[in-house]
N, C-alpha and C positions, 0 to 999 in steps of 0.2 A: 687306278682309283679315280683319276680325273675323268676318264671316259665313262664312268658310271654315274656321274653327277648330271641330273636332269635339271635344266634351267627352264622353268615354265613361267616365271614372273618377269614382266617387262621392267625396265628401269623406272618407268613412270609409276608402276604399281608399288615398287619398293620405295620410291620417294614418297608416295602418298602414305604408306605405312609409317615411315619415319617421321613425316610431318605430323601425322596424327599423334604419335607418341610425344613429340615435342610440344604440341598443343596441349595435350593432357597434362604433361609435366609442368608447363608454365601455369596452367590453371590450378593445379594442385599446390604448387609452391606459393602462388598468390593467396590461395585459401589458407594455407598454413600460416603465412605472415599475418593475415587478417585475424585468424583465431588467436595468434600470439598477442596481438594488440588488444583484443577484447578480454581474453582470459589466458594468461601466460601458462598456467598449469595444465592446459588442455592441448598443448602442441603435440605431445606424444600420441594422444588419442586421435587428434586430427590426422596425423600422419598415418596411423594404422587404418583409420576409416577411409582415407583417401586412396591408399594403396588397394584396399579391397574394392572400392568403387571403380578405380582405374582398371583393375583386373576384370571386373564384370563388363565394363564398357568395351574393353579390348577384346574380350571373347565375342561380344556381340558384333564387333567390327570384323573379326576374323572368321566368324562362322560361315559366311558365304564362300570364302576361300577354301576352308577346310572341307566343306561338303561338295564342292565342285570337282568333277572328275578331270577337269582341265589342268588343275594345279597339283603339283607334288606336295603332299602334306608336310614332309620333313623340311622341304625348302621354305614353305610358308612359315612354319613354326620357327625355324632358325632365323630367318630374315627378320621376323617380328620380335621374338623374345630375346634374342641376343642384345638388341638395342634397348628393348623394354627393361631388361635387367640392369643394364648400364645406367639408365635413367632412374630406376628405383634406388640403386646405390647412391646416385647423386642426391636424390631426395632424402635418403636416410642421413647422409652426411650433412646436408643443409639443415635438417631438423635437429640433428645433434648440435650443430653450431648455433642454431637459434636458442636451444635450451641452455647451452653453455654461456651465452651472452647475458643471460638473465632477463628479467622483465623489461619490456620496452619502456622507454621514457615517454611521458605524455607530451603531446605536441600542441 
């Protein structure tokens, strides 16, 4: 099985993918917190919208890799979306915890 695995992505490209996901996640989480401070009842909607936006931006980021004959599509998808899904679960957990805390106190 291991001999059939094609490694076409460099470590630098994999690092760039993961850094891109981390950047999007930090941006989305900060946006959720800002939405929570302005209108607490909209945190769930913000989460859903941000996940959709992240998915579209991620597809735009991955499109050149997927269309290139140089890269193995399965490898690109696995390397990106395995980490992407972990971060989406993190965001869902954090959105849930923000909702559980209740409205933010004014500062």
